[in-house]
mmJSON file of the N, C-alpha and C atoms, coordinates in Angstrom:
{"data_MODEL":{"atom_site":{
"group_PDB":["ATOM","ATOM","ATOM","ATOM","ATOM","ATOM","ATOM","ATOM","ATOM","ATOM","ATOM","ATOM","ATOM","ATOM","ATOM","ATOM","ATOM","ATOM","ATOM","ATOM","ATOM","ATOM","ATOM","ATOM","ATOM","ATOM","ATOM","ATOM","ATOM","ATOM","ATOM","ATOM","ATOM","ATOM","ATOM","ATOM","ATOM","ATOM","ATOM","ATOM","ATOM","ATOM","ATOM","ATOM","ATOM","ATOM","ATOM","ATOM","ATOM","ATOM","ATOM","ATOM","ATOM","ATOM","ATOM","ATOM","ATOM","ATOM","ATOM","ATOM","ATOM","ATOM","ATOM","ATOM","ATOM","ATOM","ATOM","ATOM","ATOM","ATOM","ATOM","ATOM","ATOM","ATOM","ATOM","ATOM","ATOM","ATOM","ATOM","ATOM","ATOM","ATOM","ATOM","ATOM","ATOM","ATOM","ATOM","ATOM","ATOM","ATOM","ATOM","ATOM","ATOM","ATOM","ATOM","ATOM","ATOM","ATOM","ATOM","ATOM","ATOM","ATOM","ATOM","ATOM","ATOM","ATOM","ATOM","ATOM","ATOM","ATOM","ATOM","ATOM","ATOM","ATOM","ATOM","ATOM","ATOM","ATOM","ATOM","ATOM","ATOM","ATOM","ATOM","ATOM","ATOM","ATOM","ATOM","ATOM","ATOM","ATOM","ATOM","ATOM","ATOM","ATOM","ATOM","ATOM","ATOM","ATOM","ATOM","ATOM","ATOM","ATOM","ATOM","ATOM","ATOM","ATOM","ATOM","ATOM","ATOM","ATOM","ATOM","ATOM","ATOM","ATOM","ATOM","ATOM","ATOM","ATOM","ATOM","ATOM","ATOM","ATOM","ATOM","ATOM","ATOM","ATOM","ATOM","ATOM","ATOM","ATOM","ATOM","ATOM","ATOM","ATOM","ATOM","ATOM","ATOM","ATOM","ATOM","ATOM","ATOM","ATOM","ATOM","ATOM","ATOM","ATOM","ATOM","ATOM","ATOM","ATOM","ATOM","ATOM","ATOM","ATOM","ATOM","ATOM","ATOM","ATOM","ATOM","ATOM","ATOM","ATOM","ATOM","ATOM","ATOM","ATOM","ATOM","ATOM","ATOM","ATOM","ATOM","ATOM","ATOM","ATOM","ATOM","ATOM","ATOM","ATOM","ATOM","ATOM","ATOM","ATOM","ATOM","ATOM","ATOM","ATOM","ATOM","ATOM"],
"id":[1,2,3,4,5,6,7,8,9,10,11,12,13,14,15,16,17,18,19,20,21,22,23,24,25,26,27,28,29,30,31,32,33,34,35,36,37,38,39,40,41,42,43,44,45,46,47,48,49,50,51,52,53,54,55,56,57,58,59,60,61,62,63,64,65,66,67,68,69,70,71,72,73,74,75,76,77,78,79,80,81,82,83,84,85,86,87,88,89,90,91,92,93,94,95,96,97,98,99,100,101,102,103,104,105,106,107,108,109,110,111,112,113,114,115,116,117,118,119,120,121,122,123,124,125,126,127,128,129,130,131,132,133,134,135,136,137,138,139,140,141,142,143,144,145,146,147,148,149,150,151,152,153,154,155,156,157,158,159,160,161,162,163,164,165,166,167,168,169,170,171,172,173,174,175,176,177,178,179,180,181,182,183,184,185,186,187,188,189,190,191,192,193,194,195,196,197,198,199,200,201,202,203,204,205,206,207,208,209,210,211,212,213,214,215,216,217,218,219,220,221,222,223,224,225,226,227,228],
"type_symbol":["N","C","C","N","C","C","N","C","C","N","C","C","N","C","C","N","C","C","N","C","C","N","C","C","N","C","C","N","C","C","N","C","C","N","C","C","N","C","C","N","C","C","N","C","C","N","C","C","N","C","C","N","C","C","N","C","C","N","C","C","N","C","C","N","C","C","N","C","C","N","C","C","N","C","C","N","C","C","N","C","C","N","C","C","N","C","C","N","C","C","N","C","C","N","C","C","N","C","C","N","C","C","N","C","C","N","C","C","N","C","C","N","C","C","N","C","C","N","C","C","N","C","C","N","C","C","N","C","C","N","C","C","N","C","C","N","C","C","N","C","C","N","C","C","N","C","C","N","C","C","N","C","C","N","C","C","N","C","C","N","C","C","N","C","C","N","C","C","N","C","C","N","C","C","N","C","C","N","C","C","N","C","C","N","C","C","N","C","C","N","C","C","N","C","C","N","C","C","N","C","C","N","C","C","N","C","C","N","C","C","N","C","C","N","C","C","N","C","C","N","C","C","N","C","C","N","C","C"],
"label_atom_id":["N","CA","C","N","CA","C","N","CA","C","N","CA","C","N","CA","C","N","CA","C","N","CA","C","N","CA","C","N","CA","C","N","CA","C","N","CA","C","N","CA","C","N","CA","C","N","CA","C","N","CA","C","N","CA","C","N","CA","C","N","CA","C","N","CA","C","N","CA","C","N","CA","C","N","CA","C","N","CA","C","N","CA","C","N","CA","C","N","CA","C","N","CA","C","N","CA","C","N","CA","C","N","CA","C","N","CA","C","N","CA","C","N","CA","C","N","CA","C","N","CA","C","N","CA","C","N","CA","C","N","CA","C","N","CA","C","N","CA","C","N","CA","C","N","CA","C","N","CA","C","N","CA","C","N","CA","C","N","CA","C","N","CA","C","N","CA","C","N","CA","C","N","CA","C","N","CA","C","N","CA","C","N","CA","C","N","CA","C","N","CA","C","N","CA","C","N","CA","C","N","CA","C","N","CA","C","N","CA","C","N","CA","C","N","CA","C","N","CA","C","N","CA","C","N","CA","C","N","CA","C","N","CA","C","N","CA","C","N","CA","C","N","CA","C","N","CA","C","N","CA","C","N","CA","C","N","CA","C","N","CA","C","N","CA","C"],
"label_alt_id":[null,null,null,null,null,null,null,null,null,null,null,null,null,null,null,null,null,null,null,null,null,null,null,null,null,null,null,null,null,null,null,null,null,null,null,null,null,null,null,null,null,null,null,null,null,null,null,null,null,null,null,null,null,null,null,null,null,null,null,null,null,null,null,null,null,null,null,null,null,null,null,null,null,null,null,null,null,null,null,null,null,null,null,null,null,null,null,null,null,null,null,null,null,null,null,null,null,null,null,null,null,null,null,null,null,null,null,null,null,null,null,null,null,null,null,null,null,null,null,null,null,null,null,null,null,null,null,null,null,null,null,null,null,null,null,null,null,null,null,null,null,null,null,null,null,null,null,null,null,null,null,null,null,null,null,null,null,null,null,null,null,null,null,null,null,null,null,null,null,null,null,null,null,null,null,null,null,null,null,null,null,null,null,null,null,null,null,null,null,null,null,null,null,null,null,null,null,null,null,null,null,null,null,null,null,null,null,null,null,null,null,null,null,null,null,null,null,null,null,null,null,null,null,null,null,null,null,null],
"label_comp_id":["MET","MET","MET","ILE","ILE","ILE","THR","THR","THR","ARG","ARG","ARG","THR","THR","THR","ASP","ASP","ASP","PRO","PRO","PRO","VAL","VAL","VAL","ILE","ILE","ILE","PHE","PHE","PHE","LEU","LEU","LEU","MET","MET","MET","ARG","ARG","ARG","TYR","TYR","TYR","LYS","LYS","LYS","GLY","GLY","GLY","GLN","GLN","GLN","CYS","CYS","CYS","THR","THR","THR","PRO","PRO","PRO","VAL","VAL","VAL","GLU","GLU","GLU","CYS","CYS","CYS","LYS","LYS","LYS","ALA","ALA","ALA","THR","THR","THR","THR","THR","THR","GLY","GLY","GLY","ASN","ASN","ASN","ALA","ALA","ALA","LYS","LYS","LYS","SER","SER","SER","MET","MET","MET","ARG","ARG","ARG","THR","THR","THR","VAL","VAL","VAL","MET","MET","MET","SER","SER","SER","HIS","HIS","HIS","PRO","PRO","PRO","GLU","GLU","GLU","LYS","LYS","LYS","TYR","TYR","TYR","HIS","HIS","HIS","VAL","VAL","VAL","THR","THR","THR","SER","SER","SER","ALA","ALA","ALA","ILE","ILE","ILE","LYS","LYS","LYS","LEU","LEU","LEU","GLY","GLY","GLY","ASP","ASP","ASP","TYR","TYR","TYR","ASN","ASN","ASN","ILE","ILE","ILE","GLY","GLY","GLY","ARG","ARG","ARG","LYS","LYS","LYS","ASP","ASP","ASP","GLN","GLN","GLN","LEU","LEU","LEU","LEU","LEU","LEU","THR","THR","THR","LEU","LEU","LEU","PRO","PRO","PRO","MET","MET","MET","TYR","TYR","TYR","MET","MET","MET","ALA","ALA","ALA","PHE","PHE","PHE","LEU","LEU","LEU","LEU","LEU","LEU","LYS","LYS","LYS","ASP","ASP","ASP","ILE","ILE","ILE"],
"label_asym_id":["A","A","A","A","A","A","A","A","A","A","A","A","A","A","A","A","A","A","A","A","A","A","A","A","A","A","A","A","A","A","A","A","A","A","A","A","A","A","A","A","A","A","A","A","A","A","A","A","A","A","A","A","A","A","A","A","A","A","A","A","A","A","A","A","A","A","A","A","A","A","A","A","A","A","A","A","A","A","A","A","A","A","A","A","A","A","A","A","A","A","A","A","A","A","A","A","A","A","A","A","A","A","A","A","A","A","A","A","A","A","A","A","A","A","A","A","A","A","A","A","A","A","A","A","A","A","A","A","A","A","A","A","A","A","A","A","A","A","A","A","A","A","A","A","A","A","A","A","A","A","A","A","A","A","A","A","A","A","A","A","A","A","A","A","A","A","A","A","A","A","A","A","A","A","A","A","A","A","A","A","A","A","A","A","A","A","A","A","A","A","A","A","A","A","A","A","A","A","A","A","A","A","A","A","A","A","A","A","A","A","A","A","A","A","A","A","A","A","A","A","A","A","A","A","A","A","A","A"],
"label_entity_id":["1","1","1","1","1","1","1","1","1","1","1","1","1","1","1","1","1","1","1","1","1","1","1","1","1","1","1","1","1","1","1","1","1","1","1","1","1","1","1","1","1","1","1","1","1","1","1","1","1","1","1","1","1","1","1","1","1","1","1","1","1","1","1","1","1","1","1","1","1","1","1","1","1","1","1","1","1","1","1","1","1","1","1","1","1","1","1","1","1","1","1","1","1","1","1","1","1","1","1","1","1","1","1","1","1","1","1","1","1","1","1","1","1","1","1","1","1","1","1","1","1","1","1","1","1","1","1","1","1","1","1","1","1","1","1","1","1","1","1","1","1","1","1","1","1","1","1","1","1","1","1","1","1","1","1","1","1","1","1","1","1","1","1","1","1","1","1","1","1","1","1","1","1","1","1","1","1","1","1","1","1","1","1","1","1","1","1","1","1","1","1","1","1","1","1","1","1","1","1","1","1","1","1","1","1","1","1","1","1","1","1","1","1","1","1","1","1","1","1","1","1","1","1","1","1","1","1","1"],
"label_seq_id":[1,1,1,2,2,2,3,3,3,4,4,4,5,5,5,6,6,6,7,7,7,8,8,8,9,9,9,10,10,10,11,11,11,12,12,12,13,13,13,14,14,14,15,15,15,16,16,16,17,17,17,18,18,18,19,19,19,20,20,20,21,21,21,22,22,22,23,23,23,24,24,24,25,25,25,26,26,26,27,27,27,28,28,28,29,29,29,30,30,30,31,31,31,32,32,32,33,33,33,34,34,34,35,35,35,36,36,36,37,37,37,38,38,38,39,39,39,40,40,40,41,41,41,42,42,42,43,43,43,44,44,44,45,45,45,46,46,46,47,47,47,48,48,48,49,49,49,50,50,50,51,51,51,52,52,52,53,53,53,54,54,54,55,55,55,56,56,56,57,57,57,58,58,58,59,59,59,60,60,60,61,61,61,62,62,62,63,63,63,64,64,64,65,65,65,66,66,66,67,67,67,68,68,68,69,69,69,70,70,70,71,71,71,72,72,72,73,73,73,74,74,74,75,75,75,76,76,76],
"pdbx_PDB_ins_code":[null,null,null,null,null,null,null,null,null,null,null,null,null,null,null,null,null,null,null,null,null,null,null,null,null,null,null,null,null,null,null,null,null,null,null,null,null,null,null,null,null,null,null,null,null,null,null,null,null,null,null,null,null,null,null,null,null,null,null,null,null,null,null,null,null,null,null,null,null,null,null,null,null,null,null,null,null,null,null,null,null,null,null,null,null,null,null,null,null,null,null,null,null,null,null,null,null,null,null,null,null,null,null,null,null,null,null,null,null,null,null,null,null,null,null,null,null,null,null,null,null,null,null,null,null,null,null,null,null,null,null,null,null,null,null,null,null,null,null,null,null,null,null,null,null,null,null,null,null,null,null,null,null,null,null,null,null,null,null,null,null,null,null,null,null,null,null,null,null,null,null,null,null,null,null,null,null,null,null,null,null,null,null,null,null,null,null,null,null,null,null,null,null,null,null,null,null,null,null,null,null,null,null,null,null,null,null,null,null,null,null,null,null,null,null,null,null,null,null,null,null,null,null,null,null,null,null,null],
"Cartn_x":[2.039,1.306,1.247,0.073,-0.111,-0.068,0.761,0.839,0.194,0.085,-0.552,0.188,1.482,2.256,2.371,1.862,1.909,0.94,1.376,0.472,-0.531,-1.639,-2.62,-2.591,-2.424,-2.321,-3.508,-4.18,-5.288,-4.85,-5.574,-5.328,-6.567,-6.365,-7.482,-7.079,-8.043,-7.755,-7.784,-6.681,-6.56,-6.024,-6.8,-6.448,-6.074,-6.825,-6.609,-5.445,-4.79,-3.629,-3.93,-3.324,-3.409,-2.541,-3.15,-2.446,-2.578,-1.445,-1.527,-1.861,-2.674,-3.039,-2.643,-1.695,-1.205,-1.867,-2.397,-3.019,-2.169,-1.68,-0.797,-1.284,-1.144,-1.541,-0.468,0.778,1.871,2.66,3.494,4.308,5.476,6.12,7.249,6.998,8.046,7.938,7.87,6.935,6.836,7.792,8.532,9.485,8.785,7.625,6.927,6.588,6.132,5.783,7.035,8.117,9.371,9.866,9.744,10.178,9.352,8.057,7.187,7.496,7.646,7.89,9.273,10.241,11.587,11.769,10.753,10.824,9.568,9.325,8.095,8.045,9.182,9.192,8.738,8.946,8.552,7.097,6.672,5.34,4.321,4.762,3.896,3.062,3.703,3.062,3.84,3.126,3.805,3.534,2.527,2.25,1.606,1.627,1.051,0.474,-0.421,-1.054,-0.856,-0.472,-0.289,-1.207,-2.014,-2.917,-2.381,-2.391,-1.917,-1.909,-1.015,-0.873,0.081,-0.355,0.482,-0.244,0.514,-0.049,-0.19,-0.906,-1.021,0.325,0.799,2.078,2.343,3.384,3.796,5.322,5.859,7.293,7.465,8.023,8.148,6.76,6.543,5.262,4.387,4.72,3.973,3.179,1.863,0.96,0.614,0.83,0.473,-0.74,-1.648,-2.879,-3.188,-3.838,-4.309,-5.392,-5.477,-6.428,-7.871,-8.209,-9.584,-9.996,-9.041,-9.364,-9.579,-9.604,-9.758,-11.045,-12.086,-13.354,-13.251,-12.229,-12.047,-11.315,-10.814,-10.029,-10.802,-12.071,-12.845,-12.87,-12.555,-12.636,-11.288,-10.188,-8.886,-8.483],
"Cartn_y":[-21.233,-21.326,-19.953,-19.523,-18.237,-18.456,-17.659,-17.738,-16.494,-16.473,-15.363,-14.047,-14.085,-12.856,-12.326,-13.061,-12.57,-11.407,-10.32,-9.188,-9.469,-8.792,-8.818,-7.432,-7.355,-6.059,-5.872,-4.738,-4.335,-3.111,-2.776,-1.545,-0.682,0.624,1.558,2.811,3.583,4.841,5.942,6.683,7.779,8.983,10.053,11.267,10.954,10.053,9.712,8.779,8.298,7.422,6.037,5.029,3.668,3.597,3.214,3.196,1.824,1.159,-0.122,0.088,-0.803,-0.791,-2.146,-2.129,-3.365,-3.556,-4.741,-5.076,-6.156,-5.86,-6.787,-7.04,-8.274,-8.636,-8.257,-8.186,-7.855,-6.68,-6.09,-4.975,-5.488,-4.571,-4.937,-4.479,-4.515,-4.086,-5.293,-5.273,-6.333,-6.011,-6.971,-6.76,-6.291,-6.846,-6.48,-4.995,-4.429,-3.011,-2.147,-2.547,-1.797,-1.812,-2.938,-3.058,-2.148,-2.172,-1.331,0.145,0.563,1.969,2.439,1.542,1.947,1.993,1.575,1.6,2.237,3.531,4.158,4.209,4.267,4.308,2.977,1.902,0.582,0.256,0.57,0.191,1.33,2.541,3.709,3.954,3.788,4.016,5.107,6.149,7.258,7.308,6.554,6.513,5.178,4.852,3.588,3.788,2.889,2.915,1.553,1.558,0.304,0.297,-0.745,-0.933,-2.058,-1.855,-2.908,-2.453,-3.018,-2.691,-1.501,-0.347,0.853,2.042,3.094,4.408,5.118,6.21,7.013,7.676,7.575,8.191,8.201,8.923,8.971,8.97,8.126,8.092,8.096,9.184,9.391,9.306,8.385,8.274,7.159,6.649,5.557,6.072,5.954,6.341,5.091,5.116,3.979,4.36,3.398,3.61,2.365,2.539,1.374,0.657,-0.638,-1.443,-0.96,-0.476,-0.065,1.17,1.853,3.032,2.704,1.437,1.035,1.584,1.699,2.19,3.641,4.375,5.764,5.919,4.854,4.963,5.638,5.475,6.115,7.634,8.142,9.572,10.286,9.578,10.249,10.792],
"Cartn_z":[-1.99,-0.738,-0.089,0.277,0.936,2.434,3.096,4.551,5.153,6.423,7.124,6.942,6.718,6.619,5.196,4.207,2.835,2.679,2.026,1.828,0.712,0.782,-0.291,-0.913,-2.22,-2.887,-3.818,-3.643,-4.49,-5.275,-6.316,-7.059,-6.976,-6.822,-6.826,-7.579,-8.023,-8.689,-7.633,-7.525,-6.578,-7.33,-7.38,-8.114,-9.559,-10.169,-11.568,-11.828,-10.79,-10.928,-10.369,-10.952,-10.431,-9.174,-8.052,-6.769,-6.128,-5.846,-5.142,-3.665,-3.137,-1.719,-1.147,-0.226,0.385,1.738,1.986,3.268,3.922,5.124,5.824,7.23,7.655,9.013,10.03,9.604,10.518,9.965,10.797,10.341,9.512,8.826,7.981,6.563,5.758,4.372,3.461,2.567,1.569,0.43,0.0,-1.075,-2.342,-2.634,-3.861,-3.894,-2.789,-2.752,-2.882,-2.219,-2.345,-3.781,-4.46,-5.844,-6.743,-6.578,-7.399,-7.178,-5.927,-5.628,-6.067,-6.147,-6.552,-8.067,-8.836,-10.297,-10.895,-10.625,-11.136,-12.661,-13.306,-14.77,-15.377,-14.672,-15.162,-14.833,-13.598,-13.146,-13.244,-13.507,-13.651,-12.398,-11.251,-9.96,-9.245,-8.792,-8.119,-6.619,-6.15,-4.721,-4.381,-3.087,-2.625,-1.232,-0.863,0.453,1.09,2.375,3.101,4.313,4.429,5.567,6.437,7.745,8.627,10.065,10.838,12.252,12.364,11.872,11.781,12.378,12.643,12.915,11.571,11.563,10.346,10.099,8.873,8.553,7.064,6.686,5.29,5.247,4.398,4.153,2.64,2.143,0.699,0.075,-0.812,-1.506,-0.943,0.223,0.844,2.041,1.968,3.043,3.837,5.148,5.993,6.837,6.95,7.709,8.53,9.695,10.443,9.636,9.778,9.015,9.196,10.412,10.661,9.851,9.222,8.419,6.943,6.593,5.193,4.585,5.364,4.817,4.346,4.783,4.379,3.055,2.473,1.248,0.126,0.061,-1.009,-0.846,0.351,0.623,0.603,0.448,0.499,-0.851],
"occupancy":[1.0,1.0,1.0,1.0,1.0,1.0,1.0,1.0,1.0,1.0,1.0,1.0,1.0,1.0,1.0,1.0,1.0,1.0,1.0,1.0,1.0,1.0,1.0,1.0,1.0,1.0,1.0,1.0,1.0,1.0,1.0,1.0,1.0,1.0,1.0,1.0,1.0,1.0,1.0,1.0,1.0,1.0,1.0,1.0,1.0,1.0,1.0,1.0,1.0,1.0,1.0,1.0,1.0,1.0,1.0,1.0,1.0,1.0,1.0,1.0,1.0,1.0,1.0,1.0,1.0,1.0,1.0,1.0,1.0,1.0,1.0,1.0,1.0,1.0,1.0,1.0,1.0,1.0,1.0,1.0,1.0,1.0,1.0,1.0,1.0,1.0,1.0,1.0,1.0,1.0,1.0,1.0,1.0,1.0,1.0,1.0,1.0,1.0,1.0,1.0,1.0,1.0,1.0,1.0,1.0,1.0,1.0,1.0,1.0,1.0,1.0,1.0,1.0,1.0,1.0,1.0,1.0,1.0,1.0,1.0,1.0,1.0,1.0,1.0,1.0,1.0,1.0,1.0,1.0,1.0,1.0,1.0,1.0,1.0,1.0,1.0,1.0,1.0,1.0,1.0,1.0,1.0,1.0,1.0,1.0,1.0,1.0,1.0,1.0,1.0,1.0,1.0,1.0,1.0,1.0,1.0,1.0,1.0,1.0,1.0,1.0,1.0,1.0,1.0,1.0,1.0,1.0,1.0,1.0,1.0,1.0,1.0,1.0,1.0,1.0,1.0,1.0,1.0,1.0,1.0,1.0,1.0,1.0,1.0,1.0,1.0,1.0,1.0,1.0,1.0,1.0,1.0,1.0,1.0,1.0,1.0,1.0,1.0,1.0,1.0,1.0,1.0,1.0,1.0,1.0,1.0,1.0,1.0,1.0,1.0,1.0,1.0,1.0,1.0,1.0,1.0,1.0,1.0,1.0,1.0,1.0,1.0,1.0,1.0,1.0,1.0,1.0,1.0],
"B_iso_or_equiv":[0.0,0.0,0.0,0.0,0.0,0.0,0.0,0.0,0.0,0.0,0.0,0.0,0.0,0.0,0.0,0.0,0.0,0.0,0.0,0.0,0.0,0.0,0.0,0.0,0.0,0.0,0.0,0.0,0.0,0.0,0.0,0.0,0.0,0.0,0.0,0.0,0.0,0.0,0.0,0.0,0.0,0.0,0.0,0.0,0.0,0.0,0.0,0.0,0.0,0.0,0.0,0.0,0.0,0.0,0.0,0.0,0.0,0.0,0.0,0.0,0.0,0.0,0.0,0.0,0.0,0.0,0.0,0.0,0.0,0.0,0.0,0.0,0.0,0.0,0.0,0.0,0.0,0.0,0.0,0.0,0.0,0.0,0.0,0.0,0.0,0.0,0.0,0.0,0.0,0.0,0.0,0.0,0.0,0.0,0.0,0.0,0.0,0.0,0.0,0.0,0.0,0.0,0.0,0.0,0.0,0.0,0.0,0.0,0.0,0.0,0.0,0.0,0.0,0.0,0.0,0.0,0.0,0.0,0.0,0.0,0.0,0.0,0.0,0.0,0.0,0.0,0.0,0.0,0.0,0.0,0.0,0.0,0.0,0.0,0.0,0.0,0.0,0.0,0.0,0.0,0.0,0.0,0.0,0.0,0.0,0.0,0.0,0.0,0.0,0.0,0.0,0.0,0.0,0.0,0.0,0.0,0.0,0.0,0.0,0.0,0.0,0.0,0.0,0.0,0.0,0.0,0.0,0.0,0.0,0.0,0.0,0.0,0.0,0.0,0.0,0.0,0.0,0.0,0.0,0.0,0.0,0.0,0.0,0.0,0.0,0.0,0.0,0.0,0.0,0.0,0.0,0.0,0.0,0.0,0.0,0.0,0.0,0.0,0.0,0.0,0.0,0.0,0.0,0.0,0.0,0.0,0.0,0.0,0.0,0.0,0.0,0.0,0.0,0.0,0.0,0.0,0.0,0.0,0.0,0.0,0.0,0.0,0.0,0.0,0.0,0.0,0.0,0.0],
"pdbx_formal_charge":[null,null,null,null,null,null,null,null,null,null,null,null,null,null,null,null,null,null,null,null,null,null,null,null,null,null,null,null,null,null,null,null,null,null,null,null,null,null,null,null,null,null,null,null,null,null,null,null,null,null,null,null,null,null,null,null,null,null,null,null,null,null,null,null,null,null,null,null,null,null,null,null,null,null,null,null,null,null,null,null,null,null,null,null,null,null,null,null,null,null,null,null,null,null,null,null,null,null,null,null,null,null,null,null,null,null,null,null,null,null,null,null,null,null,null,null,null,null,null,null,null,null,null,null,null,null,null,null,null,null,null,null,null,null,null,null,null,null,null,null,null,null,null,null,null,null,null,null,null,null,null,null,null,null,null,null,null,null,null,null,null,null,null,null,null,null,null,null,null,null,null,null,null,null,null,null,null,null,null,null,null,null,null,null,null,null,null,null,null,null,null,null,null,null,null,null,null,null,null,null,null,null,null,null,null,null,null,null,null,null,null,null,null,null,null,null,null,null,null,null,null,null,null,null,null,null,null,null],
"auth_seq_id":[1,1,1,2,2,2,3,3,3,4,4,4,5,5,5,6,6,6,7,7,7,8,8,8,9,9,9,10,10,10,11,11,11,12,12,12,13,13,13,14,14,14,15,15,15,16,16,16,17,17,17,18,18,18,19,19,19,20,20,20,21,21,21,22,22,22,23,23,23,24,24,24,25,25,25,26,26,26,27,27,27,28,28,28,29,29,29,30,30,30,31,31,31,32,32,32,33,33,33,34,34,34,35,35,35,36,36,36,37,37,37,38,38,38,39,39,39,40,40,40,41,41,41,42,42,42,43,43,43,44,44,44,45,45,45,46,46,46,47,47,47,48,48,48,49,49,49,50,50,50,51,51,51,52,52,52,53,53,53,54,54,54,55,55,55,56,56,56,57,57,57,58,58,58,59,59,59,60,60,60,61,61,61,62,62,62,63,63,63,64,64,64,65,65,65,66,66,66,67,67,67,68,68,68,69,69,69,70,70,70,71,71,71,72,72,72,73,73,73,74,74,74,75,75,75,76,76,76],
"auth_comp_id":["MET","MET","MET","ILE","ILE","ILE","THR","THR","THR","ARG","ARG","ARG","THR","THR","THR","ASP","ASP","ASP","PRO","PRO","PRO","VAL","VAL","VAL","ILE","ILE","ILE","PHE","PHE","PHE","LEU","LEU","LEU","MET","MET","MET","ARG","ARG","ARG","TYR","TYR","TYR","LYS","LYS","LYS","GLY","GLY","GLY","GLN","GLN","GLN","CYS","CYS","CYS","THR","THR","THR","PRO","PRO","PRO","VAL","VAL","VAL","GLU","GLU","GLU","CYS","CYS","CYS","LYS","LYS","LYS","ALA","ALA","ALA","THR","THR","THR","THR","THR","THR","GLY","GLY","GLY","ASN","ASN","ASN","ALA","ALA","ALA","LYS","LYS","LYS","SER","SER","SER","MET","MET","MET","ARG","ARG","ARG","THR","THR","THR","VAL","VAL","VAL","MET","MET","MET","SER","SER","SER","HIS","HIS","HIS","PRO","PRO","PRO","GLU","GLU","GLU","LYS","LYS","LYS","TYR","TYR","TYR","HIS","HIS","HIS","VAL","VAL","VAL","THR","THR","THR","SER","SER","SER","ALA","ALA","ALA","ILE","ILE","ILE","LYS","LYS","LYS","LEU","LEU","LEU","GLY","GLY","GLY","ASP","ASP","ASP","TYR","TYR","TYR","ASN","ASN","ASN","ILE","ILE","ILE","GLY","GLY","GLY","ARG","ARG","ARG","LYS","LYS","LYS","ASP","ASP","ASP","GLN","GLN","GLN","LEU","LEU","LEU","LEU","LEU","LEU","THR","THR","THR","LEU","LEU","LEU","PRO","PRO","PRO","MET","MET","MET","TYR","TYR","TYR","MET","MET","MET","ALA","ALA","ALA","PHE","PHE","PHE","LEU","LEU","LEU","LEU","LEU","LEU","LYS","LYS","LYS","ASP","ASP","ASP","ILE","ILE","ILE"],
"auth_asym_id":["A","A","A","A","A","A","A","A","A","A","A","A","A","A","A","A","A","A","A","A","A","A","A","A","A","A","A","A","A","A","A","A","A","A","A","A","A","A","A","A","A","A","A","A","A","A","A","A","A","A","A","A","A","A","A","A","A","A","A","A","A","A","A","A","A","A","A","A","A","A","A","A","A","A","A","A","A","A","A","A","A","A","A","A","A","A","A","A","A","A","A","A","A","A","A","A","A","A","A","A","A","A","A","A","A","A","A","A","A","A","A","A","A","A","A","A","A","A","A","A","A","A","A","A","A","A","A","A","A","A","A","A","A","A","A","A","A","A","A","A","A","A","A","A","A","A","A","A","A","A","A","A","A","A","A","A","A","A","A","A","A","A","A","A","A","A","A","A","A","A","A","A","A","A","A","A","A","A","A","A","A","A","A","A","A","A","A","A","A","A","A","A","A","A","A","A","A","A","A","A","A","A","A","A","A","A","A","A","A","A","A","A","A","A","A","A","A","A","A","A","A","A","A","A","A","A","A","A"],
"auth_atom_id":["N","CA","C","N","CA","C","N","CA","C","N","CA","C","N","CA","C","N","CA","C","N","CA","C","N","CA","C","N","CA","C","N","CA","C","N","CA","C","N","CA","C","N","CA","C","N","CA","C","N","CA","C","N","CA","C","N","CA","C","N","CA","C","N","CA","C","N","CA","C","N","CA","C","N","CA","C","N","CA","C","N","CA","C","N","CA","C","N","CA","C","N","CA","C","N","CA","C","N","CA","C","N","CA","C","N","CA","C","N","CA","C","N","CA","C","N","CA","C","N","CA","C","N","CA","C","N","CA","C","N","CA","C","N","CA","C","N","CA","C","N","CA","C","N","CA","C","N","CA","C","N","CA","C","N","CA","C","N","CA","C","N","CA","C","N","CA","C","N","CA","C","N","CA","C","N","CA","C","N","CA","C","N","CA","C","N","CA","C","N","CA","C","N","CA","C","N","CA","C","N","CA","C","N","CA","C","N","CA","C","N","CA","C","N","CA","C","N","CA","C","N","CA","C","N","CA","C","N","CA","C","N","CA","C","N","CA","C","N","CA","C","N","CA","C","N","CA","C","N","CA","C","N","CA","C","N","CA","C","N","CA","C","N","CA","C"],
"pdbx_PDB_model_num":[1,1,1,1,1,1,1,1,1,1,1,1,1,1,1,1,1,1,1,1,1,1,1,1,1,1,1,1,1,1,1,1,1,1,1,1,1,1,1,1,1,1,1,1,1,1,1,1,1,1,1,1,1,1,1,1,1,1,1,1,1,1,1,1,1,1,1,1,1,1,1,1,1,1,1,1,1,1,1,1,1,1,1,1,1,1,1,1,1,1,1,1,1,1,1,1,1,1,1,1,1,1,1,1,1,1,1,1,1,1,1,1,1,1,1,1,1,1,1,1,1,1,1,1,1,1,1,1,1,1,1,1,1,1,1,1,1,1,1,1,1,1,1,1,1,1,1,1,1,1,1,1,1,1,1,1,1,1,1,1,1,1,1,1,1,1,1,1,1,1,1,1,1,1,1,1,1,1,1,1,1,1,1,1,1,1,1,1,1,1,1,1,1,1,1,1,1,1,1,1,1,1,1,1,1,1,1,1,1,1,1,1,1,1,1,1,1,1,1,1,1,1,1,1,1,1,1,1]
}}}
C-alpha cells in the first residue's frame, strides 16, 4: 500500500551516470535512498537528487531541491 509519505524514485542520466531522483511530499530521509547511497559498489550510484519541501542544498553526494525546481533537472 502506498501512502502519502512514501517517496517516488525515478532514474535519470546525469553527467553520464545513472542518478536516482527521489520525490517526497514531506521532509525526512527515505531509508531506500540512504541504503543506495551507502553502498555505491553494489548499486553503482555516486550521487542522488531529492525533491521535496527543502531548501537548495548539498550534503555529501545528495543534492536537495525544492519541488518547484524539478523542471530544471534537465539543465543541471
